[in-house]
C-alpha positions in Angstrom: 63.6 -13.2 1.3 62.0 -11.9 4.3 58.9 -10.0 4.4 57.8 -7.7 7.2 54.3 -6.6 7.8 53.5 -3.6 9.9 50.2 -3.6 11.6 48.7 -0.3 12.0 46.0 0.4 14.6 43.6 3.1 14.0 41.3 4.4 16.7 38.0 5.7 15.7 36.8 8.5 17.9 33.2 8.2 18.9 30.8 11.0 18.3 30.9 13.9 20.7 27.4 13.3 22.0 28.3 9.8 23.1 31.0 11.2 25.5 30.3 12.5 29.0 32.4 15.6 29.2 30.5 17.7 26.6 27.2 16.9 28.4 28.7 17.8 31.7 29.8 21.2 30.3 26.4 21.8 28.7 24.4 20.9 31.9 26.1 23.4 34.1 25.0 26.6 32.2 21.6 25.0 31.5 21.0 24.5 35.3 22.0 28.2 35.9 19.5 29.3 33.2 16.7 27.3 34.7 17.5 28.6 38.2 17.4 32.1 37.0 13.9 31.6 35.5 12.7 30.1 38.8 14.1 33.1 40.6 12.3 35.4 38.2 9.0 33.6 38.7 9.4 33.9 42.5 10.2 37.6 42.3 7.2 38.3 40.0 4.9 36.3 42.2 6.0 37.8 45.5 6.6 41.5 44.8 7.7 44.0 47.4 4.9 44.7 49.8 3.9 48.2 50.8 5.6 49.8 53.8 3.7 50.1 57.1 2.5 53.5 58.2 5.4 53.9 60.7 8.0 53.9 57.9 8.5 56.2 55.0 10.6 55.6 51.9 12.6 58.5 50.6 14.6 57.4 47.6 16.5 54.3 48.5 16.4 55.1 52.2 13.7 53.8 54.6 13.1 56.2 57.5 11.3 55.1 60.6 8.9 57.7 61.9 9.0 58.1 65.7 6.1 60.4 66.3 4.0 57.6 68.0 7.0 56.5 70.0 7.6 60.0 71.3 3.9 60.3 72.3 4.1 57.0 74.1 7.2 58.2 76.0 5.4 61.5 77.0 2.6 59.4 78.5 5.1 56.9 80.0 3.3 54.1 78.3 4.6 50.6 78.7 3.1 47.4 77.4 3.7 43.8 78.3 2.5 41.2 75.8 2.3 37.5 76.8 1.4 34.8 74.4 1.1 31.3 75.7 1.4 28.0 73.9 -2.4 27.5 74.2 -3.0 30.7 72.3 -4.0 33.0 75.2 -2.9 36.5 74.7 -2.5 38.8 77.7 -1.7 42.5 77.3 -0.9 44.7 80.3 -0.8 48.4 79.5 0.7 50.8 82.1 1.3 54.5 82.0 0.1 58.0 82.8 -3.3 57.8 81.1 -6.4 59.7 82.2 -8.5 56.7 81.3 -8.0 53.3 79.7 -8.6 53.1 76.0 -11.8 51.4 74.9 -9.8 49.1 72.6 -6.3 48.5 71.2 -5.3 47.1 67.9 -2.3 44.9 67.8 -0.6 44.6 64.4 1.6 41.6 63.8 3.6 42.4 60.7 5.1 39.7 58.6 8.6 40.8 57.5 8.3 39.5 53.9 4.6 38.9 53.0 1.9 41.4 53.5 -0.7 38.7 53.3 0.8 37.2 56.5 0.0 40.3 58.6 -2.4 40.0 61.4 -4.4 42.7 63.2 -6.1 41.9 66.5 -8.6 44.3 68.2 -8.3 43.9 71.9 -10.9 45.3 74.4 -10.7 45.5 78.2 
């Protein structure tokens, strides 16, 4: 009499949290959520700054006002600004003026942060 025995192998699946793929699939959306909260915090901290006085906002359009440019063109004003590495600023103003202005104010406007704007008052 012959006896045969069949061996059966059973594989026990490990728990889902012990495998790598579920964690990989969970981390991707979690990183996106964290990044969106960081973006929200940056947007709330650095809000839109007010427009300068040579621009006006009409709805979604931003219009540049050219009144001062037209007046400068009438007086044929031209300015040459030189800034050296040592920090020396030279401003040459030419044009059809009756007399030189007592002072000029130079506005250096930061494109994103209004706190980064500089205003220098120059005198002859």
